[in-house]
N, C-alpha and C positions, 0 to 999 in steps of 0.2 A: 222884054226879054233880057236886056242888059242888066236890069235890076235883079232879075231872077238868077242869072249866072253869077253876079257879084255876091249875092246873098249865099248861094250854095258854096262858093269858094271860101267865104268867111267861116261857114259852118264846118267845112272839111278841115281847114287850117286849125280851127279851135280844138276839134276833137283829136287831131293828130298830135297837137302839143300836149293835150291831156294824157294821151296814151304814152308819150315819150317820158312823162314824169311819173307814170305808175311804177310802184315798187315791185320788182320781180320777185317771185317766190318760187323756190325750187320744189319739185315733187308735189304739185298741187292736186293730184288726182286723189279722190276719195272713193270709198266703196258705195255702191248703190246710189249714185249721185248724178244729177243732171247738170252738165256743164253750163255756165251762164253765158257762153259765147256762141258762135255759129255752129259749133259741134253739138250744141244742145237743141238745134232746130228739129222739129217733128219728133221730139221725145215727149212722151206723155207720162204715164206712171213709170217710175224706175223699175226695170225688170230684175229678174233673179239671176241673170248671168253675171258672174263676177270673176275677174282674173287679177284683182289687186289684193296683195297680201297685207294683213295688218301688222305693222311693225312699231306700234306704240302710238301714244296720243299725238294727233296731228291737228293743227289749227290752220284753216284756210281763210284768209281775209280777202274779200272781194267787194266789188261795188259796181255801180252803173251811174251814168250821167246822160241826160237827154235834154236837147234844146230844139225848139221849133220856131220857124218863121211862119207867121200866119197872115195870109192875104185873103180874107173872107169878107163878103158883103152879105147883108140880110135885108129882107123886105117882108111886108105883111100888111094886114088890115089895121093892126093896132097903130094908133096915131103917133105914139111917142117912142118909137124904136130908136135907140141911139145908133149913130154911125160908127162902124168899125173901121179902123185904119190899119194898113199893113204894118206889122212890126213883130218884134220877137216876144215870145211868151216867157214866163218865168222858167228858168232851168230847174229841172227836178233831178234829185240824186238819191241813191240808196247806198247803204252800207250793210254788207252781209258778213256774218260769221258762220262758218261751217266747221264743225269739230268732229273728227273721228275719235270717239271715246273708247271704243273697244272693237273687237272684230264683229262687224255687222251691227254696230250701235253708233248712230250718228245724230248730231244735233244741228238744227238750222235756226238762225235768228236774223231777222231783217229789220233795219231801222231806216225810216224815211228821214233823210237829212234836210231836204227841202221838198215841199210839195205845194200844190195849188191851194190846199185847204188850210194848212197850218204854216206859220212862219217859223216855228221852232222844230227841232228834231224830235221825233217820237217813234216809239217802237210799233211796227206793224203787227208783229207776232212771231211765234216760233214753234218748233215742234221737235220731238225726239222720234227717230225712225229706227225700228228694230227689225233687222233681217236675219240675225243670228242670236242664239241664246247662250253663246260661249261665256258670257259674263256670269252665268250661273255655274256652268261646268262645260269644259271644252267638249264640243260635239253634242251638247244636250239637245235632244229632239231635232237633230240635224236633218233628217229626212222630211219632217214636217216643214221645217223652216226653209227647205229648198223651194217651197211653193208659197209660203206665207210671209206677209209683211204687216207690221203693226205701226201705226202712227198715232201719237198722242201729243196734244198741246193746245195753245190758243192760236189757231191756225186757219188758213184759207181751206175751206172744205172742198172735197173733190166732187162737186156737182157739175156734170157736163164736161165737155172737152174744150169749150171756148176759153177757159181760164189758162190753158196751156199755150194759147196763141195770143193772149191779150197783153197790153202794156200795163205793167204794175209799177206805177209812178216812174222812177228812173229806168227801170228794166223794160226796155221796149224792143229788144233785139229779136224777139220771137214773133212779133207782130209785123206782118208784111205791109200793113198800112199804118196810118197815124192814129186814128180813133179806134176805140173798142166798139162792140155792138151796141145798137140803140137801146135794147133791153139788156143791160150789162149785169150778168149774174156774178156776184162777188160778195162774200161776207167772211169775216174772221170771227170764229166762235170757239169756245172751249169744247174740244171734240176728241173723239177717239175713232179710228178707222182700222178695220182689219181687211187685208187683201189676200186673195187666193189666185195664183197664176199658174197655169199649166198648159203647155202645148198651144200657146196663143190665146187661150181662154182666160178671161178676167172676171172675177166676182169681188165686189167690195160692199161692205156694210159698215155704216158709221152712225154714231150717236152724238148729238151736240146739245149744249144747254140752251140753245136758242137765243143767246144774248150777245150783242155786239160789244156793249160796255158792261163790264163785269161789276157786280155789286151784290152785297148780301142784304141790302135794305129791302124791307117789305114794300112791294109796289101795289098800285091800285089794281093792276091786272097781273096775275101770276103767269109767268111764262113756262110752258111745258117743254119737255125735251123735243127736239126735232130729229127726224130720221133721214139719213142720206144713204143712197145706194147706187150701185152701178154694176152693170153686166155688159160684157163685150167680148169681141174677138179681134186680135191684132196679130197679123202674120206677114212676114216677108216671104211671099210666095216663091219668088226667085230673085235673081240679082237685079232685075229691072222693075219688079212689080211688088208693091206692098198694099195690103188691104186692112182697114180697121173700121169697125162698126160698134158703137156703144149706145146704150140707153141708160139714162140717169133719173133719179128721183130725189126730190127734197120735199118733205112734208112736215107741217107742224099744226097741231090742233088748236093751240091757243098761245098767243104771244102779245106782249105789250107793244112791240114794234117789229114788224116783219122786215128783216134786214137783207134778204137775198138780192134785192135790186137797188138797195140804198146804202149798202155797206162799204162802198169804195170811198173812204174818207180822203184819199189822195186827190181825187178829182178827175174830171173828164178832160179830153184833149182839145176840143174845140172851144176855146175860151170866149166867154161873154156873149155867145149867140143867144139872143132873146132875153137872157137872164144872167146876171152877174153872180151866179153861184156855182158851186163845184160840179153840179150835175148837168150843166148846160149842154144841150145836144142829145141828152138821153131821155127816155121815157120809162117810168115804172108803173106797175099795176095799181099801187096805192090801195091795198086791201085793208090796211089798219087805220084806226083813228086814235090819236093821242088820248090816253085816259080810258079808252074803250078796248083797244087791241084788235086783233084779227086772227084769221086762220087761212092757211094756204097750202095747196099742193101744186108742185111744178114738176114737169117731166121734160127731158131734153134728149133728142136723138141726134147723133153725130156720125155721119160717114166720112171717112178719109181714105182717099185713093191716091197713090203716087206711082206713076209709070215713067221711069227714067227721070227727066227733068220736069215733067208735067204733073201737077198735083191739084186735087179738088178736095175742099173741105166744106161740109154742109151743116146746116142747123135747122132742126125743127123743134120748137119749144112751145109748150102749152102750160100756162099758169092760171089756176082758178082759185078763187077765195072770196072772202067777204069780211067786213068789220063785224065785231061781236055785238052789234046793236040791233040785230034782227034783219039787216039788209039781205037781199037775195045775192046768191053767188054770182060773180061776174067772171069773165074769161078774157085772157090776152093770149094771142098767138104771135110767135116770131118765126120768120123764115129768112134764111140767108144762104148764100153760096159764094165761095171763093174759088177762082181759077187762077193758078199761079204757074208760070213757066220759069224755071231756073236754068241758067246756061252759063257758058264761060268756064274758065279754069276753076274746077271744084265747085261749080254752080255758084259763083260769087256775084252773079248779076241775075236779077229777076224782074219780070213784068207781070202784071196781073190786074184783075178786077174783082170787086165784091159788090153784090146786091143784097140789101137788107131791108126788110119791111116788118113793121109791127102793127097789128090790128087788135083793137080791144074796146070794151065798153067802160066808159067812165062812170063814176058814182052818180052823176046827174042823168045818166041814161043815154047820152049821145055816143055814137060809134065813131072812133077816131082811127086814122091811118097815118103812120109816119114812115116815109120811104127815103132810103139813102142809097146813093150809088158812088162808089169809089173806083178810080182807075189810077194806076201809078206803077212805080217800080223802085228798085233799090240796088245799091252797090256795096258789097262788103270789101272795104279797102284791105282789111285783115280780118281774121276770125273775130276780133274784138271791136271792130269799128264798122258802123253801117250808116250810110246816107240814104234817105228816102225822099221821094217827091210824089205827091198825089194831087189829083183833082177830086173834090168832094162836092156833092149836091144833095141837100136834104129838104124834103117838103113835108108840110103838115096839113092834114085834111080832116074836117069834121069837128073842129074845135068851135065852141059856141061864140056868138057875137060878143065882142068886147074882151075876149080872152087874148092874152099876150101872143098866143100861138095861132090865132085865127088866120088862115090862109098864109101861114108863114113859110118862108123859104130862105135857106142860106147856101152859098156856094163859093168856091174859090180854090186857091192853090195853097197847099201846105208843104213845107220842107221840114225835115226832121233829121237830126244827127244824133247818133247813139254810140256810146262807148260802154262796154260791159266786160268785166274780167273777173 
């Protein structure tokens, strides 16, 4: 317990010093923009309500930094599992540029300065968001653009609602826990998305080129375009109660490599559990084979309910697909539920739990089940600084004899400190 308290104190002091050295920027509000601090919690798609006037080109420089202390142990039937020792993980950092180019015209660019997967800085991606067409002519199609948004870029596609609550490398202030979901849907592809929002109703249709790494070289397997869609309802019913329900689709008929569950190049949060690669602790359907390719259709349904300080977020996800070598279609299902209670001044403290399970059929025909339970809480020291603590336990069942994950289990304490501005 003394070690735990000492470690948490070090984390809090570190991020407080980081915040004190951050460069203050005046008038940082942008149009149709999700704030990267506590005020951006439970914001999903940016809505069409806007009271910020355009007064010229504006550049907003922001960033985030995250550090964890990991105290996890692992066990299983595999004979040569390495011992994990309590220690700090590699700090991860993001650099963001958000630019107001014109009235209702905004650009976003994110660079990973440090991440688990790469030692060098590299661009995650970016996009242009169009909420007004005043750059063509003032007031051009304004009645239509009161309800329509257009996004174009090499960007994270809007499949499901989990990506609005996940940790994106250094940006972890929206995630109430340390890890993302077991089957973590995240991919950055060249895409275009069109949104229609009216009276709480949301419809989105998008098209991507299906590629994570962009190239014009002829490949052994041609990648066809992928379709992404979402329909939902999101309404603040009264001062105390908000209700949101969405359904999402991502489908591709042919791809050299299906990236929806392998596209997070920044890496997972539970370091080195069972395997020392960036995806440790996660499970993907593995529908494609290198040089052969695959096809896949995934759907996700997400309810979100918030009553005063109590909020529930749920996940039902079904992914089915197969490699293009004649194998039969296989299916993976993911279920999850989060219950969070936020309290204190401006809800700056929270406690909660998350249950997450993935069930699916591997290529060899065996049925697997991966189950995770998180319980923890957090404290917003300021809108820009968050300290978290959680207990996590994850078990693996159904993996064949001799597999690294056979009867696997890891559990322990995670501490995480986040600064985002």
